[in-house]
N, C-alpha and C positions, 0 to 999 in steps of 0.2 A: 297252835290252839290245842288244848287238852280235851280229851273225850272221856265219857263214862259209859259203862255197859248199859244195854237197854233195860236189863232187869233192875238195876239200881235206879235208873231214871223213872221207871214205872212205880217203884216203891215210894219214891219221894213225891210223885205226882198223883197220889191216890185221890185227892179232892177233885181232880180234873178229869177222872175217867169218864164221868157222865157226859161231859162236854165232847170228849173224843169220840164217843159212840153215836153222837147225833149226826144226821145226814147233812150234806153240804147244801148251801143255798145255791140258786142258779148263778148268781154273780160269781160266787167262789168257784163253782164248777167250770164256768167259762174261762176264768183266769187260770185255773189249773190246767185246763186243756191246752190253752195257748202256750203255756210254759212247757207242757209235755211235748208239744210239737217242735220245740227248739232245743230242748235239753235231753240228756240221756235219761234212761228209765230209772237209773239208780238215784237220780236227784228229784224225782217227782214226789216221792214220799215226804222228803224233808221240805219241799216247797209247799205241799198241801198242808202239812202240819203248821208251818209258819203262817199260813193264811188264815187258819181257823182257831188254832190254840192260842190262849193268852200267854203272856210271857212267863217264863219260869221264875220261881221265887229267887230272892237275892242270895239266900244261902246255897241254892243250887248253882247259880251262876258263879258264885265264889268257888264252889267245889270244882266246877269244870275248868276254871282257870288256874287251879292250884297245881297243876302239873301231872294229874292222873292220866295214864296212857290207856289207849283203847286195847281191849283184850283181843289177841289175834284169833281169827276164826269166828268171832261173835257176829251174828247177823243183826241188821237194823230191824226195828219193829215194823210189822206190816202196816201198810197205809189203811186208813179208815175206809169203810164201804162207800160206794157211790150209788145214788138213787138211779133207778132205770130210766125215769123221765129225763133226768139231767143228762144221762149218757146219750139218749136219742137226739136231744136238742144239740148236743155238742157235735154229733156226727153230721147233722144237717148244715152247720155253719161252715162257710168257706175258710180255708186256712189264711192266717194273717199274711200280709205282704212282707217279703224279706227286705231288710234294710240294705241300702246300697253299700257296695264294698268300700273299705277305707283306702284312702290314698295318702301319699306323702306330701301332697300339695297343701300349703297353708291357706287359711282363709284370708280373703282380701282385707285390707285395713278398713276399719270403720271410719266413715266420713266425719270429720270434725274432731277426731281424737288425737291427731298428731302422729299416729302410727305410720310407719313406713312399710311398704311391701317388701318381703324377702324373697330371694330366688328360691326355686324349688331345690331342696337338698338332694344330693345324690343318694339313692337307696343303698344301705349297707349290705355287703355280701353276707351270705349265710355263715353263721358261726362255725368255726372249725372245731373239730373234736380234739385235735392235738394242740397242746399249749405251745405258744410261741410261734406258730405258723402264721405269717403275715401276708403271703402272696398266694394267689390262686394257682400258680404253676407248681406249688409244692403241696402235695397231699400225702396221706399215709399209704395210699394204694400204689402198687407197682405200675410203672409206665412200660409200654411196649418199646423195647430197645433202649430204655432209659438206664439211669445209673443211681446209685445210692451214695449220699454224702458220707464220707468216713468220719466226719466230726459230729454231726447232729442226727444222722440217720434219716434225713429227709429223702423222699423219693423225687427224682428230678427227671425232666425230659432229656432226650438224646441230644438235642441241639443246644442245651445249656452248657456253657464252659465252666461255670462256677456255681456254688450253692447260693440260692437266693436269700438264705437266712444268715449264714456265717461267712459267706464269701470264700469258702474253701475251694481251691481249684479242683477240676475234675481229675481223678486218678488216671495215670497212664495205663493203657491196656497192657496186661502181661507183666506189670511191674511187681517187685517184691512187696508182699503185703497187700496187694490190690484185691481185696475181697469185700468191697463196700466199706473199707476202712478198718476191718477187723481181721486179725491173723487167724487162719484156720487152726483149730485145735486138733490134737491127735485123737483118733477114734471118731472123727466126724462131729465132735462136740464143738459147737460154735460159741455159745454164750456160757462162759465160766463165771466163777464167783468174782474174779477180778473184773470181768466185763460188766457184771451187774453193778459192782461198786463204782466203776468208772461212769456208767450211765447215770447212776443216781447222783454222783457228785457233779457231773456235767449239767444235768437238769436243774440241780439246786442252784448252780452259779447262774444259769440263764434265767431262772425265776426270781432272782434277787432284784430289788428296786433299782431303777436306773439312777446312776450317779453315786451309788454306794460303793465306791471303790475300796474304801477302808474295810467294809464288811467282806468284800471279795477276797482281799488279801488275808484277812483273819481266817476265813473258811479255808483258803489254800494252806495256811500254816497248820491249821488244825488237821486237815486231811493228810498233810505230809507227816505230821506227828503220829497219827493213827496208822498210816501205812508203814511207817518205819517200825512202830511197835509190833505190828502184825508180822512183818518180815523177820524181826528178831525172835519172835515167838515160834515161827515156823522153823527157823534155823536151830533153835534149842530142841524142838520136838523131833526134828529130822536128823539131828546130830551134825548139822552143817553140810550134809550131803544132799545131793539132788537126785531124786528118783526120775522115773520116766513116765511117759503117758500122761494120764489125767493129773497125777500129783504134780508133775512139772508144770502143767498148764494152769493149775490152781494156785501156784505159788504167787505171793505178793511181790511186787516190783520194789517195794520199799519207798515208793513215791507215787503220786497220782499218775495216771496214764497221759499220753500225749493229748488225748481228747480233752481231758480236764484242764491241762495247761493252755490249750488253745482257747477254750472257753474263757479262762481267766484273762488271757491277753486280749481277747476280743472286747471284754468289758473295760479293761484298762485303756485300750485305744479309744473307745467311745468316750471315756472320761478325760482323755488328754493327758494321762499319767505316763509320760515317756520314761522317766527314771524307773518306775516300778515295772513297766513292761520289759525294759532291757534287763533288769535284775531277775525277773521271773524267767526270761529266756535263758539267761546264763545258769540259773539255778536248775532249770529243767535238764540241760545237757550235763550239768555236773552230777545230778542224782541219777538220771537214767543212763547216761553214757551211750554206748552203741545202741542200746535198745530204743533210743529216741528216734532212730531211723527205721524202725519196723514199718511205719507208715510214711513213706517218703513224701507224699503230697501234703499230708497234714504237718509234718515237721517243717517243710518249706513254707507252709502257710503260717506257722508260728513265727518263723523268722520275718516273714513279710509284715505280720501284725506289729511286731516290735519296731521294725524299720518305719512303718507307716506312722506310728505314734511319735517317733523322733522327728520325722519329716514334717508332720503337722505342727510340732512345736518349734520348728526352724532350728533344730539341733542337727545341723548338717554334718558335723564331724562324727557324732555318735552314730548317726544313720549309716555312714559309709564304714565306720569301724566295725559295726556288727556284721557286715558282709565279709570283712576281712577275718573276723573271729570265726565265722562259719566254716572256714577251711579246715580248722582243727576239730570240727564236730562231725557227727554222722548225719549231715544235712547237705543236700544239694540244692543250692539257691535256685529259685525259679527265674524265669525270664523277666518278669515284672519287678522282682527284687533287684536285679541288675540295673534295669532302667531307673528304678527309684534311687539306687546308689549313685548312678551317674548324674542324675539331676541334682542330688544333694551335694556332690563334689563341685558341680558347676556353680550352684548358688553360694556355696561356701568359699569360692575362690581357689579351690584345690584342683586346678586344671591338670596338674601332673597326675594326681591320683585318678581323676576321671578318665584320662587318656590311657593310663595303664589298665584300668578295669575294662575299658572298651576293647583295647587291643588283645587283652588276655581272653576275653569272652569270644570275640569274633575270630580268634585264631584256631579255635576248636573245630574239628571236622563234624559238621552237623547238617542235617537237611533243612533246618529252620531258615526261612526267608526273613532276613533282617530288615527291620524298619529303618527309615532314613532319619528319624527324629533324634535318636541318641548321637548319631554322627554330626548332625547339625549343631546340637547343643555343645558338644565338646569342641568342634571347630570354632564356634563363636567365642567360647571361653579362651581358646588359644589366641585368637585375634585380639580379644580385649587385653590379654596379658602381654601383647607385643611379640608373640611367638608364631610368626606367620609361617615359618618353615614347617613346624609341626602340623599346622592347619592344612597346608597343601599336600603334605605327605599323607595325612589321613584321608584326604580326597582320593589319592592314588591307591591307597590300600583299600578303600571302599569299593572302587571300581574293578581293580585287578584281582584281588584275593578274596574278598567277601562276596562279590557279585551283586551287591546292592545297587539299585539304580538311583543316582543322584537326582534331586529335583531342582527347581529354580532357586529355592532358598539355599541349597548347597552351593550352586554356582555363584550366587550373589556373595556368599561369605568368602569364597575363594578369590573372587575378583576384588573384594574389599581388602583381603590379606595382601594380595599382590600390590594393590595401590598404596597401602601404607608402607610397604617396603620400597616403593619407587620403581617397581618392575611393571611399567605400564604396558610393555609389549606382551608379557605373559598375561596380564589382565585382559587385554584384547583377545588373546588366544582362547582364554577360557570363555569369553563372551561369544566368540564365534562357535565354540563347541556347544553352547547352550541355545543357539539360534534355532536348530531343528525342533527342539522341544517347545520353543515359543511358538513356532508355526503350527505344530500339531496340537498345541494346547497342553497335552500331557497332564491334564487334571489340575493344572496350576492356575492361579488367578492372574489377572492383569497386573495387580499391584506387585507381585513377585518379579515379573518380567521388567516392569518399570524400575524396580529396585536394582536389578542387574545393570540396566542402562545408566542409572544414576551413579552407581559405583565406578563403572567404566569411565564415565565423563570426569568424575572426581579424580581418578587415578591419572588421567591425561593432564588434567589441570594442575595437579601437584607437581608433575614432572615438567611443566612448562610447555607441553605439546598442545597448544590451543587449537591448532588446525585438526589434530586427531580427535579432540574432544568434541568439536563441532561436527566432524565427520560421523561420529557415532549417532548424533541426532539426525543428520541429513541422510546417512547411508544405511545404517543398520536398523534403525527403528522403523522406517517405512517398509523394509524388506520383510519384516515379521507380521505386519498388519496390526501391531499394537499401538493404541492411541497413547501418546505420552501424557503423563499426568503432571501435576504442578511440581513435583519433586524433580522430575527429569528436566523440565524447562528452567527451574530455578538453578540447578547445577550448571546448565548451559549458560544462563545469564551470568552466573558467578565466574565461570571460565572467561567469558567475554570481559567481565570487570577486571579480573586479575591481569588478563593480557592486554587490556586497553582497546579491545575490539568494540569501539562504541557504536559503529554503524550496524554490526550484527546484533548488538544488544538492542538497539532501537527497532530492528526488525523482529526480534523475538518477543519484545514487550507485549504487543497485541495478542499473540498466541498465549502467552502466560496469563494475561488478564482474562482471556476467554475461558481458559481451563479453570482459573480460580473461581469463576461463576459468582463474582461479587463478594467473595469471602474477604473481609477486611485484612486479616493477617496475611493471607497469600498475596493479595494485591500490593500490600505495603512492602513485602519482601521483594517482589518483582521490581517495583519502583526503586527500591534501595540499590539492588544489583545493577540496574541500568544507570543510576546516578553515579555509582562507583566506577563503571566502565567509562563514562564520559569524563569523570575526574582524573582517572589514570591517563587518559589520552590528551589531557590538557583542555578539554572542551568544557570549561566551567560555565559558559553561557548556556549550553544545552542541559548541563546538570541542574542549574538553577531553574531553567524553564520546566524541566520534568518535575522538579519539586513543587513549583507553583501549580502545575497541571494536576498533580495528585491532590493538592489541597482543594482545587476547584471541583474535583470529582467526589469530594466528600471524605477523603481519607485523612485521618488524624496522624501526622508523622510522630514517630517515637524518637528517643534519644539517638538511636543508631542512625536513623535517616538524617537527622539534623547534623550529626558528626560527619557523615559522608558528604553532604552538600557543602558543609563548611570547609572540609578538607579540599574539595574541588575548587572552591573560591580561593583558598589559601594558596593552592598550587598555581593559580593564575595571578597571584600577587594582589588580589582584591581585598585589601584590609577593611575597607568600609563595609562591603557586603558581608564579610565574615563577622565583623563586630555587630552589624545589624541583626544577623541571624542569632547571635549569641544573646542579645538583649530581647529578642522576640520570643525565645523559648519560655521564660516564666510569665511574660505579659500576655501573649496570645494563646499559646498552647498549654499553659499551666504545667510545664515541665521544668525540672531543675537541671541546669547544664551539668554535664559529666566531665570527667578528666579528658577524654578525647576531644570534646568541644573546646575546652580551654587550650589544649595543645594546638589545635588548628588555628585558633585566634592568635596565639603567640607566634606561630610560624608565619602567619599572614603579616603581622606587624613587623617581624624581623625582616621578611622579604622586602617590605616597603621601606625599610630604613628607620622605622619608628621603634628603636630599641627601648626607649623609655616606657612606651605602652606595653611592651612585652614584660618588662620587669614589674610594672603595675599589675598586670594580669596574674603574674606568678605570685605576688604578695596578696592578691585578692582571693585566691583559692581557699586559704584556711578560713577566711571570714564567712564563706558560704558553706562550710562543712566539708570541703574536699581536701584530701591530702595529696600534694604534688608528688609524683613519682620521679625516679632518676631521669627518665626520658623527658619529662616536662622541664626539669632543670637544665638538661642538656640543650633543649630547644632554646631556652632563654640564654644560655651561654653562647650558642651559635648566633643568636640575634645580636648579642654584645660584640662578638667577633666581627660580624658584618659592619658594625658601627665603629670598629676600631677601639673599643673600650677595654684595653688589656688590663688596666688596674681593677676595673669593676669585675672582670672575670676572676681575677685572683681573690678579690674580696668574697665573691659568691662561693668559690671553692672553699674558702676558709669557713664560711657559714655552713656549708654542707657538711663539713667535717666536724663541726662543734655544736651547731644548733640542733635541738631535739625535734623540731617539727619538719626538718628537711632530711632527705635520704643522703646516705654516704655517696661520694663521687665514685664513678666506675672508670673503666679505661677510656670510654668515649669522652667523658668529661675532661680527663687529663689530656687526651689527644687534641681536643679543640683548644684547650688552654696553651698547650705547647705550640700549636700552629699559630695562635694569636700572638704569643710572645716572639716567635721567630719572624713573623710578618712585621712586627713593630720594632725589630732590631734588638730586642732584649734576649740576646742569645744565652747568657749565663742563667737567667731565670728559666728559660726553656729547658736547659740541661738540668737545672735543679729540680724542676717539676718531674722530669723523668726519673731521677734518682729517688725522689720522695715517693713516687708511685711504687717503685720496687720495695722501698722500706715498709710501707703500710700493707704490703701483700697483694696489690692489684697487678695482675699479670699484664704486661704490655702486649699490644698486638702490632701488626705490621705497620699500621698508620703511625703509632707512637714511635717505633724505631725509625721510620723514614723521616719524620719531622725532626727527631733528635739528631740524626746523622746530618740532615741539612743544616740545622742550627750549628752543630760542631764545625762543619765545613765553612760556614760563613764567618765564624769567629776565628778561623785559622787553626783549629785543632784537628788537623786531618788524621793524625795517628789514632786519636780516640775514635774518630769516625770510622776508619777502616777496622779498628778493633771491635767496634759495635756491629759492623757488618759481619765480621767473622763469628761473633756470638750468635747472631740470628741465623747464620748458615750452619751452625753446628748442631742444629735441631735439638738443642737443649731446652728450647721453648716451643710453645705451640704455634708461634708465628712463623710464617714462611716468607722469605723475601720475594718481592715482585720486581717488575721493571723499574718502577719508581724508586725503590730502595737502592738499586744499583746505580741509577742515574744520579741520585744524591751523593753516593760515594765517589762517582766519577767526577762530579763537580767539585767535591771536597779536595780530591787529589789534584785536579786541574788548576784550581785557584791557588794552590800552593806551589805550582810549577812542577809537580811530580807526574809528568806525562807517562813515564813507564808504569807507574802504579795505576794510573787511569786506564792504560791499555790492559793491564793485568785484570783489573776489576771487570772491564768489558768482556774479556775472554771467560772469566768466571760466570758471567751472565749467560754466555752462549753455552757453556758447559752444563748449566742447569736447565737446558732446553727451553729457555725463554726467548721469545721473538723480540728483537729490539725495535723500539719505536723510532720515529724520525727524531724525536728529542734525544734519544740515546745516542744515535749516530752523530748528531750535532755536538753533543757534550764531549765525546771522545775525540772527534776531529778538532774541536775548538782547543782542547787541552794540548793536542800536538802542535797546532798553529801557534799557540802562545809560547811554546818552548822553542819553536824554530827561530833561529837568528838571535837568540838570547844567549850571551856568553855564560858559561858555567852550567848550563842546563842539559848538556849532552852533546853528542855528535850531531851536527846540523844535517849532514847528509842522511844519517840514519833516521832522524826525525821526519825528514821530508819523505823518505822512502816509505815509512810506516803510514804516514798520512796519505800518501798516494794509494797504498794498498787499501786503506779504509775507505777512501772515496770510491775506488773501483768496486769494492765489495758492496758498498751501498747502492751503486748504480746497477749492479748485477741483481741484487735481491729485489730491487724495485719497491722497497717498503716505504710507504708513505701513508701511515696510519696515525691517528691522533694519539696523544699521550694519555691513554686510559691507564696503562700500567698494570692492569689487573687488580688495582687497589681501589680505594674510595676515599673521598674527602669528607670533611665534616658536613659539607652542604648535602651530601647524599644521605645523611643520617637524620635529617629533620623529620622524616616520616617513619621513624622507628616505632 
């Protein structure tokens, strides 16, 4: 609002002078007195004049708003005189009541207006004087025993480890350049011209609007240009030489200071511009060179800002590469920068880089107490990559060389690493090492302890040590006082299922259901594991009863549960129950049958001799949107083999090789076909299938070699049979001969009357450290018996002597075990 001088105002208000000199009325006097009691004395005159004087003319109001300023030192006109009677009356009146103080509470909503009551807002803190200060712990005044931020100059308390405004870490006491972030100047001069320019540029960057990263980059480029021009000018004026003292301190760096770069990178990090932040960091070290390390804490903070921007943008490679580049700069990375780089390596799948960074950092001699989190992250990354040796070596390095105390998460990762490698004894050793910490608590939660137990049970389960797996639950868990959760009990139930311990599974099922606390998913998993245990043990009635019990308890079985109960029924040869469950899924439960469900139904029909139904189920799968796998086709081929349908097997193999909707046959497919042809007396076709398998690139296994040798022996081609045995013994293939392979070769030589060759094959079996079965002894003795007394087959006395030696050796060994041969038949592959 514009003002005019008192003299000018009186000159323009000449017609109103008489009115101004008149005495005030009682009402006016009372109003003026009440105002005077609440307002300063300087405002009383203006208030009295506004109550008695008429409005100023329009031209005067226009003149006052035209922009004329009040003359400095001019006094306001004196107030008009007050009558004595009015003054006496005013003094006798009591002072007016003071209005109640204002509060931040809002008025209640008016009834019927539809307004809602709002909560009382939090009163705002008193406005700060310094711009940009957002926290009460940061003020301009010094703190007792506090420190000063080298980036923004904020005063902070002693217990604060980083700045509350720019997150700059606290300078290390006694470090180079540690004087509140500014290097001491010669002669005691602290703030030079370069410092003033740096402070101005830093404040300018912090005062720019949020999100304006392009403007920040433009200001940085302009500042760099000006600083470079200033440096060139100083070099021309000084002849390129450097003086000492204040002249040297006032020289331009040719680029903004580290404080300015830090402010720029802080704004770029807030905007998520990781490319620009990394580029600014590299440009800072390129322009400043070794002078970038004058303030170590601030230089490390610049590196951390750039890495944080890359980490937030999920640029894991760039984040870790910046730490690698910092080795060639005058920057010592902070501890939090190393942790950030390790986490970036883990998330980016670069476990080798993360391991090297951690080993390099922890090998340094320092008094720092290392945290366990970086070790856990790198160990887990090694386990996920299948490098269990590096994971357990890192655990030893952590305990022996670094001195860090592993927690239960560390022990759990090590147990899981040993379990994946099949080292179940070492896994149990690590578990025993962690038991004292479980008993004392160690600040760890019960979930981490249960995780260690679950990993140990899983390691024993994968190694086939089911007694040890259940021993962990019955022996180690009660010793620590830890209550097992659903995960531990589920792993124990799964171990019972794989091992066929159906009675222990039925005993653990109530405990698992009690821990699940009615959670449907946990209860369903427990029922499924118990059903699997009963199915593996051949107790298909108990498996089906558990399935129906779960339905009565309100559980909705899923596809996995249906597949397990159908497999249990198929193992018992119950084709009707299996097919009934298959038709029940879409009708009652609203589920679509899966490939494992059809596999169980095909196996059940094949075991019952209904090979036609098995083939129909195989042809039905594409109509319901399911693509049969090679294992499904192998199950159908095995069903045809059980039914003696050799020609249909050959036709199905031809379809698998040519039809687009069926998978290509594998070694198991050919093995089953060769066995079927050999059983049907079609030896030439069996040998032809073996040669065809070699031509198309399918590697034969020991089952294929054994069936082919047996087929060659039965058709009288014993030379080829022995040659095939020599091929499989030459280790040129991945297959290794077992007892059945040698027995087939002995039979081939014995049927041809070659008893000496049969004895030689038997001796080769003993040389390969294989224990002969009863069938192997019978085969070689039968070969000798067939040659004894037959003219032209050798010396009769020699044959009888060898046979006697074999009989005596058989009696001395006392071997009377079934002919498992260390191999497997196609019947054992129906549960593939």
